[in-house]
TIVEX-707262 format. One line per 3 residues: their letters; for each residue y, x, z of N, C-alpha, C. Coordinates in steps of 0.2 Angstrom, whole numbers. Layout:
<gutors>
A	Y/X/Z/Y/X/Z/Y/X/Z; ...
</gutors>
This chain:
<gutors>
MSD	568/249/580/564/251/584/565/258/579; 565/263/585/566/270/583/561/272/580; 558/278/576/552/280/573/553/288/578
ERS	545/285/585/544/289/588/542/298/585; 540/296/576/539/302/575/545/309/572; 551/306/575/553/309/570/557/314/577
PPE	562/319/574/563/326/580/567/322/585; 567/328/589/573/322/596/580/326/592; 586/324/594/593/325/593/594/332/593
SVR	591/336/596/595/343/599/593/346/594; 585/344/591/581/349/585/584/348/580; 586/343/578/591/341/572/595/343/570
RRL	600/345/576/606/346/578/607/355/576; 600/356/580/601/364/577/598/367/572; 593/364/566/591/364/559/600/361/556
ESV	602/356/557/609/355/553/611/361/553; 613/366/560/618/370/562/615/378/558; 609/378/557/605/383/552/605/381/544
RRR	605/376/544/606/374/537/613/373/534; 620/374/538/626/374/537/628/382/536; 624/388/541/624/392/541/622/398/535
VVG	615/393/532/615/397/527/617/396/523; 618/389/520/623/388/514/631/390/514; 632/391/519/641/394/519/637/403/518
SLR	633/407/521/631/412/519/629/412/512; 626/408/510/624/409/502/632/408/497; 637/404/499/641/402/495/648/408/497
RTA	646/412/502/652/417/504/649/422/499; 640/424/499/639/427/493/641/427/484; 639/422/484/641/418/477/648/420/475
RIA	652/419/480/659/420/480/661/429/478; 656/433/484/658/439/481/654/442/474; 651/439/472/647/442/465/651/440/461
RWE	655/432/460/660/432/455/665/437/455; 667/438/460/673/442/461/671/450/460; 664/450/461/661/457/458/663/458/449
VSR	661/452/447/659/451/438/668/451/439; 670/446/439/677/447/436/681/456/435; 680/458/442/682/466/444/680/470/438
SAG	674/471/439/670/474/436/673/474/427; 673/467/427/674/466/418/679/469/416; 687/469/421/693/471/420/693/479/422
TVD	689/481/422/687/489/421/685/492/416; 680/487/411/677/491/405/681/490/399; 682/495/396/688/496/389/683/496/383
RRT	685/494/378/681/493/372/678/498/370; 679/504/370/674/510/367/671/510/372; 669/509/379/663/508/382/659/503/381
IFA	661/498/381/658/490/376/654/492/371; 658/498/365/652/498/360/648/503/362; 649/509/367/644/513/368/637/511/369
VVA	639/503/377/631/503/378/630/497/374; 632/493/368/629/489/365/627/494/359; 629/501/358/624/503/352/618/506/356
ILV	618/507/363/614/511/366/609/506/366; 611/499/368/606/495/368/603/494/362; 607/492/354/604/492/350/599/499/347
VVG	599/504/351/596/510/346/589/507/352; 589/506/358/585/506/362/580/498/360; 583/493/357/578/490/355/576/491/350
GVG	580/494/345/576/496/338/571/500/337; 571/506/342/566/508/345/559/505/348; 561/499/352/555/497/356/553/492/349
LSV	555/488/346/553/485/340/550/488/336; 552/494/334/549/499/330/542/502/333; 541/502/340/535/506/341/531/498/344
AED	532/493/344/529/490/346/525/487/340; 529/487/335/526/486/326/523/490/322; 525/493/322/523/499/316/521/508/320
GIG	526/508/326/524/516/328/532/518/328; 531/523/329/539/527/330/541/528/321; 537/530/319/541/528/311/544/534/309
LED	544/541/311/546/548/310/545/550/302; 537/547/302/534/550/295/534/545/289; 538/539/288/539/535/284/541/539/276
ELY	538/537/272/538/541/264/540/548/265; 539/552/270/539/561/271/538/564/262; 532/561/261/530/567/255/529/560/249
VVG	529/565/242/530/560/236/525/561/232; 521/557/231/516/557/226/515/555/218; 513/560/215/514/559/209/507/556/207
VDA	506/548/205/501/546/203/501/540/199; 497/539/194/497/533/189/494/527/196; 498/522/192/497/513/196/492/511/196
EDP	488/515/191/480/511/188/475/517/194; 477/522/195/473/526/198/470/523/206; 464/525/208/464/523/215/465/527/219
YAD	468/531/219/472/534/224/479/533/224; 481/530/220/487/525/220/486/520/227; 481/515/226/480/513/233/481/516/242
VAA	479/524/242/478/528/250/487/528/248; 491/531/243/499/533/245/501/525/245; 499/520/244/503/512/245/502/508/251
ESD	494/513/254/493/511/260/496/514/267; 497/521/266/501/526/270/508/528/271; 512/526/277/517/527/278/519/533/275
QFR	517/538/274/520/544/273/521/547/266; 519/542/261/519/544/256/525/539/250; 526/542/249/530/539/243/528/538/235
AIE	524/535/230/521/537/224/526/535/219; 527/541/213/530/539/207/522/540/202; 526/536/196/524/537/189/523/546/188
LED	516/548/186/516/555/182/521/555/176; 523/551/173/528/554/165/534/555/170; 537/553/177/541/555/181/542/560/185
VRI	535/563/186/535/571/189/538/576/184; 542/581/188/545/584/183/544/592/190; 542/598/183/539/605/187/544/609/184
DDS	547/611/187/549/616/183/545/626/184; 548/630/180/544/638/180/545/642/187; 551/640/192/550/645/197/548/638/202
GNS	544/632/200/540/630/205/543/625/209; 549/623/209/553/618/212/550/611/208; 551/606/210/547/597/209/548/592/213
NVD	548/588/210/553/581/213/545/579/216; 540/582/218/533/578/220/533/582/224; 527/581/230/523/587/234/516/588/230
VVV	512/580/231/506/580/226/505/577/222; 501/578/215/502/579/212/491/576/211; 492/568/206/486/565/205/483/565/199
TRD	480/572/193/480/570/187/475/564/186; 477/563/178/473/557/175/465/558/174; 464/564/177/459/566/178/453/565/182
GEL	458/565/188/457/564/197/455/569/199; 462/575/196/460/581/200/466/579/204; 468/586/211/474/584/215/478/591/216
GYA	482/591/216/485/596/215/493/595/221; 495/602/223/501/600/226/507/607/225; 513/605/224/518/609/223/524/609/226
GDN	529/613/227/534/615/232/533/616/238; 539/617/242/539/619/249/535/616/253; 535/610/252/530/605/259/523/604/255
GEQ	522/605/249/516/605/245/509/606/249; 508/611/251/502/612/255/501/608/261; 507/606/267/507/600/271/507/593/268
AFE	510/592/263/507/586/261/502/586/258; 497/589/255/491/589/253/487/588/259; 488/593/262/481/589/267/480/585/271
AFR	491/581/273/491/575/274/488/569/270; 488/569/263/484/566/259/478/566/256; 476/571/260/471/571/261/465/568/269
EAI	468/570/273/467/563/278/468/558/276; 471/554/272/475/549/271/468/546/267; 465/549/261/461/547/258/452/545/263
VAE	452/551/268/448/550/274/448/544/277; 454/542/279/456/536/281/457/529/279; 457/530/272/454/524/267/445/525/266
NAE	442/530/265/437/530/265/434/525/273; 437/528/275/433/525/283/435/516/283; 440/516/282/442/507/281/438/503/277
RMA	437/505/269/433/501/266/425/501/269; 422/508/272/416/506/276/416/501/280; 422/501/284/421/496/291/421/489/287
AED	426/489/281/425/481/278/418/478/275; 415/483/273/406/483/271/404/479/276; 401/472/273/397/469/275/389/472/280
DDV	388/477/275/381/478/278/383/485/284; 384/484/290/387/493/294/379/496/293; 372/494/295/368/498/294/368/506/287
AAY	368/499/281/372/504/276/377/509/276; 385/505/278/390/510/278/388/517/284; 385/512/289/386/518/295/378/520/300
PVL	373/523/295/369/524/296/365/528/304; 370/532/306/373/532/312/377/532/317; 375/529/321/381/527/328/382/532/333
VTV	387/533/335/387/537/341/391/536/346; 391/534/353/391/531/358/395/540/364; 401/539/364/404/544/369/407/543/373
EYQ	406/546/379/406/542/386/409/551/389; 416/550/392/421/552/394/418/552/401; 418/560/406/414/560/413/418/563/416
ERT	418/562/421/421/564/428/421/574/429; 423/579/428/420/585/430/419/584/438; 414/588/438/411/590/445/413/598/446
PGP	414/599/455/415/605/456/410/609/454; 403/606/456/396/613/456/391/609/451; 388/611/449/382/608/443/378/603/447
RSD	375/599/443/371/592/448/365/591/443; 360/590/448/355/589/444/354/584/440; 350/581/435/350/575/431/347/568/436
AES	344/569/442/343/565/445/349/563/451; 352/566/453/361/567/456/365/563/450; 366/566/445/370/561/441/369/555/437
GST	364/554/436/360/547/434/359/548/427; 361/553/426/359/554/417/353/560/414; 352/560/406/350/565/407/350/571/403
GDT	358/569/404/363/577/402/366/574/394; 362/571/390/366/568/384/367/562/384; 372/564/381/380/555/382/381/554/376
STF	378/555/370/377/553/363/372/548/363; 373/542/360/365/537/360/367/536/350; 361/537/348/360/537/341/358/531/339
DDG	359/528/334/353/520/330/354/524/324; 347/521/324/345/526/316/344/521/313; 348/514/311/350/511/307/345/503/310
DDS	343/504/312/338/495/317/343/494/319; 340/487/323/342/482/328/341/485/335; 339/490/336/338/494/341/343/497/343
TTD	344/498/351/350/505/355/345/509/360; 349/514/359/346/517/365/351/518/372; 349/516/376/354/515/382/354/519/387
TTD	356/522/389/358/529/393/359/528/400; 361/522/401/364/519/408/356/517/414; 355/519/418/350/517/425/349/511/424
EDS	344/507/425/342/502/428/344/500/433; 344/504/439/351/503/446/353/503/445; 359/507/441/367/509/442/369/502/443
TPT	377/504/446/381/499/446/386/503/442; 390/496/438/399/499/433/403/500/439; 407/503/435/412/505/437/416/501/443
GAT	418/504/448/422/500/452/420/497/461; 411/497/456/407/495/464/404/498/466; 399/500/471/393/505/473/389/499/474
GDG	382/502/477/378/498/474/377/492/482; 381/494/486/381/489/494/388/484/493; 391/485/486/395/479/487/403/484/487
ELQ	402/488/489/411/492/493/414/493/487; 421/492/488/425/494/483/427/500/483; 426/502/476/428/512/475/434/511/469
VPD	432/514/463/438/519/460/437/512/454; 441/509/455/444/502/450/443/505/439; 443/502/438/444/501/428/448/508/425
VGA	456/508/430/461/512/426/458/518/429; 458/523/426/456/532/427/449/530/432; 444/529/430/437/528/430/435/534/429
TAT	429/534/434/427/542/432/423/540/424; 421/537/421/417/538/415/417/532/411; 422/533/406/425/528/400/420/529/394
EQT	420/524/390/414/523/384/419/522/377; 418/524/373/422/525/366/416/522/361; 415/515/358/409/517/355/413/513/347
SPG	413/515/341/418/514/336/414/516/330; 413/513/324/410/514/319/417/522/314; 413/526/311/419/531/308/414/537/310
TPD	417/543/309/414/548/307/418/552/312; 412/558/315/414/563/321/422/564/324; 425/566/317/432/569/316/436/565/320
TLS	434/557/319/440/553/322/440/552/328; 435/554/333/434/552/338/439/557/344; 443/554/350/448/557/352/449/554/360
PPF	449/560/363/449/558/371/455/552/371; 456/544/377/461/541/376/468/543/378; 473/543/375/480/546/377/487/538/376
PFQ	486/534/379/491/529/377/499/531/376; 500/535/371/507/539/368/511/531/368; 508/526/364/512/522/360/515/515/366
SLV	510/516/372/512/513/377/515/517/382; 516/522/383/520/527/387/528/524/384; 529/527/377/535/527/375/537/520/375
LAF	536/512/375/537/508/376/538/503/385; 535/510/389/534/507/395/542/511/397; 542/517/394/549/523/396/556/519/394
LFI	555/512/390/561/509/389/563/504/391; 556/504/398/562/501/405/566/504/407; 565/511/407/568/515/411/575/516/410
VPM	576/518/405/582/519/402/589/514/402; 587/510/400/595/505/402/595/506/410; 590/505/415/592/507/420/599/511/423
NFV	596/516/420/603/521/421/608/520/420; 611/515/415/619/514/415/620/509/419; 616/505/423/617/499/426/618/501/431
IQT	615/507/436/615/507/443/620/515/442; 623/519/435/631/524/437/637/517/437; 637/512/434/641/505/436/641/505/441
YGS	635/502/447/636/503/451/635/505/456; 638/512/456/639/515/459/646/519/460; 647/518/454/655/518/455/657/512/457
TIM	655/506/459/660/501/462/660/502/467; 655/505/473/655/506/478/661/512/478; 661/516/474/662/522/478/669/521/476
DER	673/516/470/678/516/470/681/512/477; 679/508/479/680/504/484/682/509/489; 677/514/490/680/518/496/683/523/495
LKR	686/525/488/692/529/489/698/528/490; 698/521/485/705/517/484/706/512/491; 701/512/496/700/509/501/701/500/500
RGE	700/499/495/697/492/494/694/488/497; 689/492/499/684/488/504/685/484/510; 692/487/509/695/485/518/696/477/518
LLL	698/473/513/701/469/512/692/463/513; 687/467/511/680/463/512/678/465/518; 678/469/522/679/472/530/682/466/535
VSP	686/464/534/692/459/536/690/452/536; 686/450/531/685/445/529/679/441/532; 679/435/534/674/432/537/666/435/535
SSR	666/436/528/659/438/527/655/444/532; 649/446/533/646/451/536/645/457/531; 644/459/532/641/467/532/636/464/525
YEI	631/459/528/624/459/523/627/456/518; 629/451/518/634/445/513/637/450/508; 641/454/511/646/460/506/642/463/502
VAG	635/465/504/632/470/501/627/465/494; 624/460/499/622/456/493/624/454/488; 630/452/489/635/449/485/637/455/477
KTL	638/461/481/641/467/475/634/466/473; 629/467/474/623/469/470/621/463/467; 619/457/468/617/453/464/621/452/456
PYL	625/454/455/627/455/449/620/459/443; 622/465/448/618/470/445/609/469/445; 608/465/449/601/464/449/599/460/444
LGL	605/456/445/602/450/438/603/454/432; 608/459/430/608/461/424/601/464/421; 599/469/428/593/472/427/586/468/427
VGI	587/463/429/580/458/429/581/455/421; 589/454/419/588/451/410/585/459/409; 587/463/407/585/470/404/579/469/403
VVA	575/468/410/566/468/410/566/465/408; 567/457/407/563/453/405/563/453/395; 572/455/393/571/457/387/566/462/382
TAA	567/465/388/562/472/385/554/471/385; 552/465/389/546/466/390/544/460/384; 548/456/382/549/451/376/548/454/370
VIG	552/459/370/552/466/361/545/465/363; 544/471/368/537/474/366/533/471/365; 531/464/368/523/461/370/523/462/377
GRT	526/462/382/523/464/389/522/456/391; 518/455/396/517/447/399/520/449/407; 520/443/408/524/443/415/524/448/420
LSV	515/452/419/515/458/424/517/464/423; 520/463/416/527/470/415/534/469/418; 534/462/417/541/460/422/539/460/428
AAA	534/459/432/533/460/441/529/467/443; 529/471/438/529/479/440/536/484/438; 539/481/434/546/484/432/552/480/438
LPI	549/476/439/556/474/445/556/477/450; 551/478/456/554/485/462/557/491/460; 555/492/450/559/499/449/564/497/451
ALV	566/492/446/575/489/448/578/490/454; 574/487/461/576/486/467/578/495/468; 573/498/469/573/505/471/580/509/468
FLA	579/509/463/585/513/457/594/507/460; 593/502/462/599/501/465/600/501/472; 593/503/477/596/503/483/597/509/484
STF	592/514/480/596/524/481/599/523/478; 605/522/473/611/522/472/616/520/477; 616/513/481/619/511/485/621/515/492
AGA	613/516/494/615/523/498/618/528/496; 615/532/492/619/538/489/627/538/488; 630/531/486/635/531/485/640/530/492
MLA	634/526/495/639/527/504/639/531/506; 636/538/505/634/545/506/641/550/503; 639/550/498/647/553/494/651/553/494
RSF	655/558/494/661/559/497/668/558/491; 664/559/484/669/560/479/664/556/473; 669/556/467/665/557/463/661/561/460
KEL	664/567/462/657/573/459/651/575/463; 652/571/470/646/570/472/640/563/470; 647/559/469/642/553/468/639/555/459
TFV	641/559/455/640/560/450/630/562/451; 630/570/455/627/572/458/621/568/461; 624/563/465/619/561/469/615/557/462
TVT	618/553/459/614/547/454/611/550/451; 612/555/447/609/562/443/601/562/445; 603/562/450/596/565/456/589/562/457
ISV	594/556/459/592/548/461/585/547/453; 592/546/447/588/545/442/582/549/439; 583/556/440/581/560/438/573/560/440
FLT	573/560/449/568/560/453/563/553/450; 566/546/452/561/540/450/562/540/443; 562/543/438/561/542/430/554/546/432
TYT	554/552/437/548/558/433/543/555/439; 542/550/444/540/548/450/536/540/446; 541/539/441/537/532/437/536/533/432
FVP	538/539/427/536/539/421/530/544/419; 531/550/423/524/553/421/519/554/425; 517/551/430/509/546/431/507/544/426
AIF	509/539/425/509/534/419/507/538/413; 507/542/414/503/549/408/496/547/408; 495/548/416/485/549/417/485/543/419
TEV	488/535/414/484/528/414/476/530/413; 473/535/410/466/533/407/462/539/410; 466/543/417/462/549/417/460/548/423
TPI	465/546/425/463/549/436/468/543/437; 466/539/443/468/532/448/474/536/449; 477/542/452/483/544/454/487/542/451
ALI	486/538/445/493/535/439/492/530/443; 491/525/446/493/519/453/500/521/454; 501/526/455/507/527/459/514/525/457
SPL	514/524/452/516/523/447/517/513/445; 522/511/446/521/504/443/522/502/434; 524/508/433/524/508/425/517/509/424
TLV	512/512/427/504/511/426/502/506/424; 505/500/429/503/493/427/505/490/421; 513/493/418/514/489/411/509/493/406
VMD	510/499/407/506/499/403/499/496/402; 495/497/407/489/492/406/491/486/405; 495/482/407/496/475/403/499/474/396
LQG	502/481/393/504/481/385/496/484/382; 490/485/385/483/488/382/480/482/386; 483/475/386/478/469/387/474/472/394
ESV	475/476/397/472/477/403/471/472/406; 466/471/413/468/465/419/468/472/424; 473/467/428/476/473/437/471/466/441
RFV	472/470/447/468/466/453/474/468/456; 475/462/461/480/463/468/482/468/470; 474/470/472/473/476/475/480/483/473
EYL	479/483/467/480/489/463/488/485/463; 490/480/460/497/479/461/502/481/470; 498/478/474/501/481/479/500/488/480
FST	496/491/479/497/498/480/500/503/475; 503/499/467/507/501/467/515/501/467; 516/494/469/522/491/472/525/491/476
APF	520/489/482/523/489/490/528/494/491; 526/501/490/530/505/492/537/505/488; 537/502/484/544/503/479/549/496/484
YLS	547/491/486/548/486/488/551/487/497; 547/490/498/549/493/506/554/497/508; 554/501/500/558/509/501/564/504/500
ATV	567/501/496/571/498/493/574/495/499; 571/491/504/572/488/510/574/492/514; 573/498/515/576/503/520/581/505/518
LFL	580/506/512/588/509/509/593/505/510; 593/500/506/597/494/509/598/494/514; 595/493/521/597/493/526/601/500/528
LGI	599/506/527/602/513/531/610/513/527; 612/509/521/615/510/519/621/505/521; 619/499/522/621/494/527/625/499/533
GIY	621/501/535/622/503/544/627/506/543; 630/509/536/638/514/538/641/510/532; 640/504/532/645/499/527/652/499/534
REE	655/503/536/659/501/539/665/506/541; 672/502/541/678/507/541/676/515/543; 672/516/550/672/524/552/666/528/547
DMF	663/526/542/661/529/539/663/527/531; 664/523/528/668/521/523/672/526/520; 677/526/524/684/529/525/685/535/527
AQK	680/538/528/681/544/531/677/552/529; 679/556/527/677/564/525/670/565/527; 666/562/530/660/566/535/656/569/531
PVP	652/572/532/647/577/530/641/575/529; 635/575/521/629/572/521/629/569/526; 623/576/531/619/573/536/622/569/540
AKI	629/570/544/631/567/546/631/561/545; 633/559/539/631/551/538/625/548/538; 619/552/537/612/551/537/610/549/545
LDA	612/553/548/613/553/557/615/545/558; 623/545/555/623/537/556/621/531/555; 618/533/550/616/528/547/609/526/551
ITS	603/530/550/599/529/557/601/529/562; 606/531/569/608/529/573/610/519/574; 613/520/569/615/510/564/609/505/567
QID	603/508/565/598/504/565/595/506/572; 597/511/575/595/510/584/601/506/588; 605/507/586/608/500/588/608/494/586
AIS	606/491/580/601/487/579/596/484/582; 592/488/584/585/488/587/589/488/595; 593/489/598/594/489/603/597/482/604
RRV	600/480/601/605/473/603/598/470/601; 593/468/601/587/463/599/583/466/604; 578/471/604/573/474/610/578/478/614
SAY	575/485/613/579/488/617/580/496/616; 583/501/617/582/507/613/579/510/613; 574/511/619/568/513/618/562/512/614
WSP	563/506/609/559/505/605/559/504/599; 566/507/598/567/509/591/564/513/588; 562/522/592/559/525/587/550/522/586
FVL	548/518/587/542/513/585/544/510/579; 550/508/581/551/502/574/553/507/568; 556/512/570/559/517/563/553/521/561
SIM	549/521/564/543/524/563/538/521/558; 539/515/559/537/511/553/540/509/549; 545/508/548/551/507/543/551/513/537
FIP	550/519/541/549/524/534/541/528/534; 539/523/535/531/523/532/531/525/525; 535/519/520/535/519/512/540/525/508
FVF	543/528/512/544/535/511/541/539/511; 537/539/518/531/546/518/524/545/511; 523/538/512/517/538/508/520/539/501
AAQ	525/536/499/530/539/491/529/548/491; 531/550/494/533/558/495/525/562/497; 521/558/499/517/561/498/513/560/493
LLA	512/554/490/509/552/483/513/556/478; 518/557/477/522/565/472/518/568/474; 519/573/480/515/578/482/509/579/479
VAL	503/575/480/497/574/478/497/573/468; 504/569/465/505/572/459/505/577/454; 508/578/458/512/587/457/507/593/457
LFV	502/592/463/498/598/463/492/594/462; 491/590/457/484/586/456/483/592/450; 486/596/446/485/600/440/483/607/444
VPE	485/607/449/484/617/453/479/617/454; 478/622/453/472/628/457/469/623/466; 462/620/464/461/617/470/462/622/478
SIA	461/628/476/460/632/483/469/632/486; 472/633/480/479/633/484/483/625/484; 481/621/479/484/614/480/481/612/488
LVV	475/615/489/473/612/496/478/614/504; 480/621/501/484/622/508/490/622/508; 492/621/502/499/620/501/500/611/505
MFV	495/607/502/494/598/502/495/601/511; 490/603/514/488/601/522/496/604/525; 500/608/524/506/611/524/510/604/524
LAA	511/603/520/517/601/516/515/591/519; 511/588/519/509/583/522/511/583/529; 507/587/533/511/587/539/518/586/540
AIE	523/591/538/527/591/540/531/585/535; 530/583/531/533/574/527/532/569/534; 525/570/538/525/564/543/529/569/548
EFA	528/573/551/532/576/557/540/575/556; 543/575/550/547/575/549/551/568/550; 547/562/547/548/554/548/547/552/555
KSI	543/556/559/542/553/567/546/555/570; 549/560/567/556/564/573/563/564/571; 564/563/565/572/561/562/577/557/565
HVY	574/550/566/576/546/572/578/548/579; 574/551/582/573/553/590/580/558/588; 581/564/585/586/569/584/592/565/584
AGF	593/560/580/599/555/577/599/551/584; 594/548/589/598/546/594/600/551/601; 598/556/601/600/562/605/606/566/603
SRS	608/567/597/612/568/595/619/566/596; 619/558/594/625/553/594/624/550/599; 622/553/607/619/552/615/618/544/613
RFE	613/541/610/610/534/611/605/535/616; 601/542/617/596/544/624/597/548/629; 597/548/633/598/551/639/593/560/639
PTI	597/565/636/592/569/637/588/572/640; 583/568/643/579/573/648/571/573/645; 568/578/649/562/576/647/556/571/645
RVA	556/566/653/554/560/655/557/556/648; 562/555/645/563/550/641/561/553/633; 563/560/633/560/561/626/551/563/625
AIL	548/561/633/539/560/631/540/552/629; 544/548/633/544/542/630/545/540/623; 552/542/622/549/542/612/546/544/611
GAL	545/550/609/537/554/606/534/549/607; 529/548/612/526/543/612/525/537/609; 530/533/609/532/526/606/532/529/597
SGL	535/531/595/536/535/589/530/537/585; 525/543/591/519/544/587/515/537/587; 515/531/590/512/526/589/514/520/583
GFF	521/519/584/522/519/577/520/520/573; 521/525/570/517/528/565/509/528/564; 506/528/569/500/529/569/499/520/565
VGE	502/516/570/500/508/566/503/507/559; 509/512/557/511/510/549/506/515/545; 505/520/547/498/524/543/494/519/542
KIT	491/515/545/487/511/546/484/508/537; 493/506/535/493/504/530/490/506/522; 493/512/525/492/516/519/484/519/516
HVG	481/516/518/475/517/521/471/510/513; 476/509/510/473/503/505/472/510/499; 475/515/501/474/521/493/466/523/494
QFV	462/520/498/454/519/498/453/516/493; 455/510/493/454/505/490/454/504/482; 458/510/479/459/512/471/459/519/471
GLS	452/521/472/447/527/472/452/534/473; 458/533/475/461/542/480/457/544/483; 451/543/488/448/544/491/442/550/490
DLP	443/549/482/438/554/476/441/559/475; 449/561/478/451/566/475/452/571/480; 448/578/481/452/582/488/459/584/488
ISV	463/583/483/470/583/485/471/579/488; 470/572/488/474/567/491/470/565/499; 462/569/500/461/570/507/463/573/511
AAF	467/578/508/470/581/511/477/580/514; 481/575/508/488/570/510/485/565/516; 479/561/515/481/553/518/473/555/523
GPE	468/561/524/463/563/528/457/557/524; 452/562/526/444/556/523/443/550/526; 438/549/521/435/541/521/430/540/525
LGA	432/538/531/424/538/537/419/537/535; 415/541/535/410/540/533/404/533/536; 400/530/536/394/525/537/388/527/541
DLA	389/533/539/383/537/541/384/540/547; 390/539/551/391/544/556/389/541/563; 389/542/568/388/537/573/393/534/576
IPV	394/530/581/399/525/582/403/527/587; 400/532/592/404/537/596/411/540/592; 406/541/587/410/547/582/415/545/577
LLA	413/540/575/417/535/571/424/532/575; 422/531/583/428/527/587/434/533/587; 429/541/589/435/545/591/439/551/584
LFL	435/545/579/438/549/572/444/545/570; 446/538/573/448/533/573/454/533/578; 453/535/584/459/535/590/462/543/589
APL	457/548/586/461/553/586/469/556/583; 469/551/578/476/553/575/482/550/579; 479/545/584/486/541/588/486/546/592
ALH	481/551/595/482/556/600/486/561/597; 486/566/591/489/568/588/495/567/585; 498/561/584/504/557/581/510/557/587
VVT	506/555/591/509/556/599/509/563/601; 505/568/602/507/573/603/512/578/600; 513/578/594/515/581/589/523/578/590
AII	524/570/592/531/568/590/532/571/598; 531/569/604/533/572/610/536/581/609; 533/585/606/535/591/606/541/591/598
SAT	542/585/594/546/587/591/553/583/596; 551/577/599/554/576/602/559/580/608; 555/584/612/557/588/616/564/595/614
GAR	560/595/609/565/600/605/571/596/605; 572/590/601/577/587/597/581/585/603; 580/585/610/582/583/616/590/587/617
RGR	589/594/615/591/600/615/595/604/611; 596/600/606/601/599/599/597/602/593; 601/604/586/598/606/581/591/613/581
GTY	594/618/583/590/624/584/585/621/586; 582/620/593/577/619/595/572/614/594; 577/608/590/573/603/586/569/608/579
AAA	572/611/577/571/615/571/565/619/574; 566/621/578/558/625/580/551/621/583; 556/614/586/549/613/588/545/606/583
FVV	550/606/576/549/604/572/543/607/568; 543/614/568/537/619/565/533/622/569; 532/619/575/527/620/581/522/614/577
ATL	526/607/577/522/600/578/520/602/571; 522/602/565/518/606/559/513/607/559; 512/615/561/509/618/562/502/615/565
VHA	502/611/572/499/607/575/495/602/572; 498/600/567/496/594/562/493/596/559; 493/602/554/491/603/547/484/609/551
LYN	485/609/556/478/614/559/473/606/562; 474/602/563/471/595/565/467/593/557; 473/592/554/471/591/547/463/596/543
LGV	466/601/546/460/606/543/453/604/547; 452/604/552/448/602/556/446/597/555; 450/592/555/445/584/554/440/586/549
IAL	444/588/544/442/588/536/436/590/535; 434/600/541/430/602/540/423/600/544; 425/594/549/421/589/552/415/585/548
VT	421/581/544/416/578/542/416/576/535; 417/583/532/414/586/524/409/591/523
</gutors>
């Protein structure tokens, strides 16, 4: 008797067919990956291997040094002459800056030359000699202060060691003066302890912790919070603003090895194009996706190994690996797309260097402001710094930092695969023409599945990660510029970025004769492109959940947060107004794109100005 719950024979056959196709695809991908490893290994000479190993040893040594004892550039920088029984001998022994010798070994001649920098006489007096003596003397005095602070911290009676405690609170600067009632504080950010068990609390009873408001609405997270507190025993001169220098150096170690991997990866792609070795793969049963996946897999595994090893060396947890992985994917994807666009190794060198500098700047510089502003969260390296400092990271913060990287890597691979064909790989076309071919290939792919007219809708959504990343980078770069200048520049720049993302694929379709150049078709394509961008743009509102809405320059880029105090019709109008804007400006650009490059450029400028004026009007209305 057959089991009535078993699937029908047709379903089983279909599932088996899918299984065979998936297994076959994986086998072909693995075969190409093994071939890539064996081919690449044969092209590497001993000098290259020696150089790579030496670099990895240096990077690993720096990582271990920084992780355990700091950078170590000042180890035994100065020499101190002091007897071993003298109390100051412990100061020299505890500090890495000094090397102690016995007083009887001190040599000072009449001309002032000496084998020591600082001298501690048997009477307890301090002096210095030599060219570096004055600097060594000041450093030794600082070491004495630090030693005394450590001894006081080790005392059992804290009140006797520290009769006065100071709590320092770092407040965000406000553009104008606020009253004490508005600021929620008395204006005095210091809390004094007179030695008894009671303390003075400057926090209002009805105040809420950083990261939440009274009604439970999510606002600025702990990273880059508007106010932080630092309470530690010591003297006032030991207090300093937080700056994660050591963690930044450690985080930078994730980036350095990636540059060597992408150089090799880009060279293999370029070598196949120039020497036409890629023809063998193109005529094989493997698809373009399988070929690119197989060629990329060894380098991706290499980068994953580097990330895991670096995290293990510097003490990072799983979060460090998860945060560094999307960076590695973007490095590979952008290098692959660049290698498909370049026409020579000279151009490839320029492309890879540009990619390396841009991505390193994008990921490393914002992480400097980890404890200063939420704008730091645009970089996944910020998550690495937080992980190394033992701070917790919420999922929305991880998503905000890494989602643009994951999506950008996907789109870049798709664009590169689009021109992984004979007519583009082995032809000396200009780079702009190849970019248009890459976009047109995606239009063709969408046309085969749905319709050519829906390609602007899909591509506008696909380009959202690049828009988001470009606007975030612009916010980070203009963050230090005077606000009056930064806001004007940001209004125009944000509008130009969005209009370009909404119109470049429409222009590509017209230039490659994928669309009929009529006003009716241009209007349809522009409307669908604007609709797609509106849908994708709503995803970027995750920026409001990580505190970016508190920055004026961010409001100029992403728009204001709609207030709950506005009337429902006004809220509805403000919500739908961007849809009308994107549709109108996209139609303007599409109308110009149908007639050629010159009219497209003019229409693009008009659409950008309309968009910028709209943003300015909305900001003025709701603020």
